[in-house]
TIPA-696498 format. One record per residue (C-alpha): y, x, z negated; residue number from 1; residue in three letters. Coordinates in steps of 0.05 Angstrom, whole numbers. Each point is the difference from the previous one (the first is absolute). Example, Ala and Ser with C-alpha at 12.3 -4.5 7.8 and 13.67 -1.06 7.14 Angstrom:
<vovos>
VOVO | yy | xx | zz | i | aa
VOVO | -90 | 246 | -156 | 1 | ALA
VOVO | 69 | 27 | 13 | 2 | SER
</vovos>
This chain:
<vovos>
VOVO | yy | xx | zz | i | aa
VOVO | 2 | 0 | -9 | 1 | MET
VOVO | 49 | 61 | -10 | 2 | ASN
VOVO | -12 | 21 | 82 | 3 | LEU
VOVO | 25 | -65 | 19 | 4 | LEU
VOVO | 59 | -3 | -41 | 5 | LEU
VOVO | 23 | 73 | 16 | 6 | LEU
VOVO | -16 | -24 | 82 | 7 | ALA
VOVO | 29 | -63 | -12 | 8 | ASP
VOVO | 73 | -5 | 53 | 9 | GLY
VOVO | 23 | -41 | -80 | 10 | ARG
VOVO | -12 | 64 | -37 | 11 | PHE
VOVO | 77 | -2 | -24 | 12 | PRO
VOVO | 15 | 79 | 25 | 13 | ALA
VOVO | 47 | -23 | 56 | 14 | GLY
VOVO | -55 | 6 | 62 | 15 | GLY
VOVO | 41 | -70 | 22 | 16 | HIS
VOVO | 60 | 14 | 12 | 17 | ALA
VOVO | -27 | 71 | 56 | 18 | HIS
VOVO | -26 | -10 | 68 | 19 | SER
VOVO | -29 | 60 | 12 | 20 | GLY
VOVO | 34 | 8 | 60 | 21 | GLY
VOVO | -11 | -65 | 31 | 22 | MET
VOVO | 80 | -21 | -1 | 23 | GLU
VOVO | 12 | 58 | 50 | 24 | THR
VOVO | -65 | 2 | 38 | 25 | ALA
VOVO | 24 | -83 | 17 | 26 | VAL
VOVO | 69 | 18 | 7 | 27 | ALA
VOVO | -15 | 54 | 47 | 28 | VAL
VOVO | -43 | -48 | 42 | 29 | GLY
VOVO | -59 | 47 | -22 | 30 | ALA
VOVO | -35 | -57 | -33 | 31 | VAL
VOVO | 6 | -75 | 29 | 32 | ILE
VOVO | -72 | -35 | -8 | 33 | ASP
VOVO | -65 | 5 | -31 | 34 | LEU
VOVO | -27 | 46 | 57 | 35 | LYS
VOVO | 64 | 55 | -14 | 36 | THR
VOVO | -5 | -14 | -76 | 37 | LEU
VOVO | -77 | 18 | 6 | 38 | THR
VOVO | 9 | 67 | 32 | 39 | ALA
VOVO | 63 | 8 | -58 | 40 | PHE
VOVO | -37 | -12 | -59 | 41 | LEU
VOVO | -70 | 31 | 34 | 42 | ALA
VOVO | 50 | 79 | 10 | 43 | GLY
VOVO | 25 | -19 | -70 | 44 | ARG
VOVO | -67 | -3 | -32 | 45 | LEU
VOVO | -20 | 67 | 37 | 46 | ALA
VOVO | 63 | 42 | -27 | 47 | THR
VOVO | 45 | -25 | -62 | 48 | ALA
VOVO | -55 | -36 | -20 | 49 | GLY
VOVO | -55 | 47 | -4 | 50 | LEU
VOVO | 52 | 57 | -23 | 51 | SER
VOVO | 15 | -50 | -55 | 52 | ALA
VOVO | -69 | -21 | -20 | 53 | ALA
VOVO | -18 | 75 | -2 | 54 | GLY
VOVO | 52 | 8 | -53 | 55 | LEU
VOVO | -7 | -59 | -51 | 56 | ALA
VOVO | -75 | 16 | 11 | 57 | ALA
VOVO | 18 | 72 | -37 | 58 | ALA
VOVO | 56 | -28 | -44 | 59 | SER
VOVO | -66 | -30 | -31 | 60 | CYS
VOVO | -52 | 51 | -10 | 61 | THR
VOVO | 61 | 22 | -47 | 62 | LEU
VOVO | -29 | 72 | 25 | 63 | LEU
VOVO | 70 | 14 | 27 | 64 | HIS
VOVO | 74 | 16 | -32 | 65 | PRO
VOVO | 51 | -46 | 11 | 66 | TRP
VOVO | 40 | 54 | 33 | 67 | GLU
VOVO | -53 | 19 | 38 | 68 | ALA
VOVO | -18 | -65 | 26 | 69 | LEU
VOVO | 75 | -20 | 10 | 70 | ASP
VOVO | 13 | 65 | 43 | 71 | ALA
VOVO | -55 | -17 | 46 | 72 | GLU
VOVO | 25 | -73 | 10 | 73 | ALA
VOVO | 70 | 25 | 8 | 74 | ASP
VOVO | -25 | 41 | 69 | 75 | ALA
VOVO | -35 | -62 | 19 | 76 | ARG
VOVO | 66 | -29 | -3 | 77 | THR
VOVO | 53 | 38 | 40 | 78 | PRO
VOVO | 40 | -73 | 6 | 79 | SER
VOVO | 55 | 16 | -49 | 80 | PRO
VOVO | 6 | -91 | 2 | 81 | ALA
VOVO | -73 | 1 | -14 | 82 | LEU
VOVO | -5 | 49 | -58 | 83 | ARG
VOVO | 52 | -37 | -33 | 84 | GLN
VOVO | -32 | -68 | 8 | 85 | VAL
VOVO | -70 | 29 | -24 | 86 | SER
VOVO | 31 | 20 | -66 | 87 | ARG
VOVO | 33 | -60 | -4 | 88 | ARG
VOVO | -68 | -42 | 7 | 89 | GLN
VOVO | -33 | 59 | -40 | 90 | GLY
VOVO | 52 | -17 | -55 | 91 | ARG
VOVO | -4 | -85 | 5 | 92 | GLN
VOVO | -83 | 16 | -14 | 93 | LEU
VOVO | 1 | 54 | -49 | 94 | ILE
VOVO | 46 | -50 | -48 | 95 | ARG
VOVO | -48 | -60 | 20 | 96 | THR
VOVO | -66 | 28 | -9 | 97 | ALA
VOVO | 12 | 41 | -61 | 98 | ARG
VOVO | 12 | -81 | -35 | 99 | THR
VOVO | -66 | -22 | 41 | 100 | LEU
VOVO | -38 | 74 | -18 | 101 | TRP
VOVO | 44 | 36 | -58 | 102 | PRO
VOVO | -30 | 64 | -15 | 103 | GLY
VOVO | 19 | 86 | 1 | 104 | SER
VOVO | -26 | -7 | 79 | 105 | ILE
VOVO | 62 | -34 | 18 | 106 | LEU
VOVO | 48 | 22 | -52 | 107 | ASP
VOVO | -5 | 65 | 27 | 108 | GLY
VOVO | 7 | -18 | 69 | 109 | LEU
VOVO | 66 | -45 | -28 | 110 | ALA
VOVO | 30 | 63 | -31 | 111 | SER
VOVO | -20 | 37 | 69 | 112 | PHE
VOVO | 74 | 31 | 20 | 113 | THR
VOVO | -13 | 19 | 86 | 114 | ALA
VOVO | 68 | 38 | 23 | 115 | PRO
VOVO | 44 | -24 | 46 | 116 | ALA
VOVO | 51 | 34 | 40 | 117 | PRO
VOVO | 68 | 22 | -30 | 118 | GLY
VOVO | -40 | 8 | -56 | 119 | ALA
VOVO | -40 | 31 | -45 | 120 | ALA
VOVO | -35 | -50 | -36 | 121 | ALA
VOVO | 28 | -79 | 15 | 122 | THR
VOVO | -66 | -52 | -26 | 123 | PRO
VOVO | -7 | -24 | 64 | 124 | ALA
VOVO | -77 | -32 | -14 | 125 | GLY
VOVO | -62 | 11 | 38 | 126 | PRO
VOVO | -21 | -14 | 69 | 127 | HIS
VOVO | -21 | -67 | -1 | 128 | HIS
VOVO | -78 | 17 | 21 | 129 | PRO
VOVO | 0 | 50 | -52 | 130 | VAL
VOVO | 25 | -51 | -54 | 131 | ALA
VOVO | -62 | -53 | 34 | 132 | LEU
VOVO | -52 | 45 | -18 | 133 | GLY
VOVO | 17 | 15 | -55 | 134 | ALA
VOVO | 13 | -77 | -17 | 135 | ALA
VOVO | -80 | 1 | 21 | 136 | ALA
VOVO | -25 | 46 | -34 | 137 | ALA
VOVO | 40 | -26 | -67 | 138 | ALA
VOVO | -36 | -80 | 20 | 139 | ALA
VOVO | -67 | 42 | 2 | 140 | GLY
VOVO | -12 | -6 | 73 | 141 | LEU
VOVO | -20 | 65 | 47 | 142 | GLU
VOVO | 30 | 41 | 34 | 143 | PRO
VOVO | -35 | -41 | 63 | 144 | LEU
VOVO | 32 | -63 | -24 | 145 | ASP
VOVO | 81 | 36 | 2 | 146 | ALA
VOVO | -16 | 14 | 68 | 147 | ALA
VOVO | -26 | -71 | 22 | 148 | ARG
VOVO | 62 | -34 | -40 | 149 | ALA
VOVO | 50 | 54 | 39 | 150 | THR
VOVO | -34 | -15 | 73 | 151 | ALA
VOVO | -5 | -68 | -15 | 152 | PHE
VOVO | 83 | -10 | -8 | 153 | ASN
VOVO | 6 | 54 | 49 | 154 | ALA
VOVO | -12 | -67 | 54 | 155 | VAL
VOVO | 15 | -58 | -49 | 156 | THR
VOVO | 75 | 12 | -10 | 157 | GLY
VOVO | 14 | 17 | 74 | 158 | PRO
VOVO | -38 | -58 | 14 | 159 | ALA
VOVO | 25 | -44 | -40 | 160 | SER
VOVO | 73 | 20 | 20 | 161 | ALA
VOVO | -21 | -11 | 63 | 162 | ALA
VOVO | -17 | -70 | -10 | 163 | VAL
VOVO | 73 | -8 | -20 | 164 | ARG
VOVO | 39 | 40 | 52 | 165 | LEU
VOVO | -41 | -26 | 54 | 166 | LEU
VOVO | -17 | -80 | -23 | 167 | GLY
VOVO | -77 | 26 | 12 | 168 | LEU
VOVO | -61 | -45 | -15 | 169 | ASP
VOVO | -12 | 21 | -65 | 170 | PRO
VOVO | -66 | -16 | 9 | 171 | VAL
VOVO | -17 | 39 | 65 | 172 | ASN
VOVO | 49 | 52 | -34 | 173 | VAL
VOVO | -66 | -2 | -66 | 174 | HIS
VOVO | -55 | -4 | 66 | 175 | ARG
VOVO | 30 | 67 | 34 | 176 | LEU
VOVO | -9 | 20 | -87 | 177 | LEU
VOVO | -72 | -21 | 0 | 178 | ALA
VOVO | -14 | 42 | 63 | 179 | GLN
VOVO | 44 | 58 | -36 | 180 | MET
VOVO | -57 | 9 | -67 | 181 | ALA
VOVO | -50 | 46 | 27 | 182 | ALA
VOVO | 57 | 45 | 37 | 183 | ALA
VOVO | 35 | 0 | -84 | 184 | MET
VOVO | -70 | 9 | -35 | 185 | ASP
VOVO | -6 | 57 | 45 | 186 | ASP
VOVO | 76 | 26 | -11 | 187 | THR
VOVO | -21 | -2 | -70 | 188 | ALA
VOVO | -65 | 39 | -13 | 189 | HIS
VOVO | 27 | 51 | 49 | 190 | LEU
VOVO | 66 | 8 | -43 | 191 | ALA
VOVO | -55 | 4 | -65 | 192 | ALA
VOVO | -46 | 47 | 24 | 193 | GLU
VOVO | 61 | 44 | 10 | 194 | ALA
VOVO | 17 | -9 | -65 | 195 | ALA
VOVO | -58 | 26 | -34 | 196 | SER
VOVO | 25 | 64 | 27 | 197 | GLY
VOVO | 54 | 47 | -1 | 198 | PRO
VOVO | 74 | -30 | 12 | 199 | LEU
VOVO | 10 | 46 | 61 | 200 | SER
VOVO | -70 | -43 | 26 | 201 | GLY
VOVO | 44 | -66 | -3 | 202 | LEU
VOVO | 18 | -38 | 65 | 203 | PRO
VOVO | 68 | 5 | 32 | 204 | CYS
VOVO | -8 | -30 | 61 | 205 | PRO
VOVO | 91 | -3 | 36 | 206 | GLY
VOVO | 27 | -68 | 5 | 207 | SER
VOVO | 64 | 32 | 30 | 208 | VAL
VOVO | 22 | -77 | 33 | 209 | LEU
VOVO | -2 | -28 | -67 | 210 | LEU
VOVO | 40 | 55 | -25 | 211 | ASP
VOVO | 52 | -24 | 56 | 212 | LEU
VOVO | -1 | -59 | -23 | 213 | TYR
VOVO | 9 | 8 | -71 | 214 | ALA
VOVO | 62 | 40 | 6 | 215 | GLN
VOVO | 26 | -56 | 63 | 216 | GLN
VOVO | -10 | -55 | -52 | 217 | HIS
VOVO | 41 | 40 | -52 | 218 | ALA
VOVO | 50 | -2 | 45 | 219 | GLU
VOVO | 6 | -70 | 30 | 220 | SER
VOVO | 55 | -40 | -31 | 221 | GLU
VOVO | -40 | -69 | 8 | 222 | MET
VOVO | -69 | 11 | -37 | 223 | ARG
VOVO | -50 | -61 | -28 | 224 | LEU
VOVO | -43 | 63 | -43 | 225 | PHE
VOVO | 13 | 58 | -31 | 226 | ALA
VOVO | -46 | 37 | 31 | 227 | SER
</vovos>
């Protein structure tokens, strides 16, 4: 049940306010219908989704210092806008998770201070996948569970945004998500397997287009979503 809570889009960690690049993809005409949505979600799962799932699984093992995990997350997030979003969601997730599953794991991560440009130690908070993995561990879950929740969120958030932005039939969109279930599970297993080894072996596929979308979105004057 804890896994269902953590993966639920209604989990009060701010995820509902983010489109995962979908708002800009719609604005530039890259996603216009179910077919293009399918391609977008598959690409996002294979890149940003896989990277985040690996970080979440590694965080859930509790075998690595927060500083090392933070550095790995930073290296996989070249977009300044995405870094800010990731840390904001990480802070919100930890705040909620500490209420649900209190303990030393989340207390330690909540006090983690990451370096920020222009300051030696600005309390920026953990990246979202690192926070999710720690929350999973605090909830008694396994690294594979953390990877599954992350892979699930990587596609369901943008899919939900697409329904609102394009007026797509939610039944057809959920049929698409059901068809992607095997790919999400494969992504989670790949991420969890990599997380059983050194951090240098974690997946790090690039998603340059998502980085560009994030920067473009951050500079947009009119937007419905925070990212």
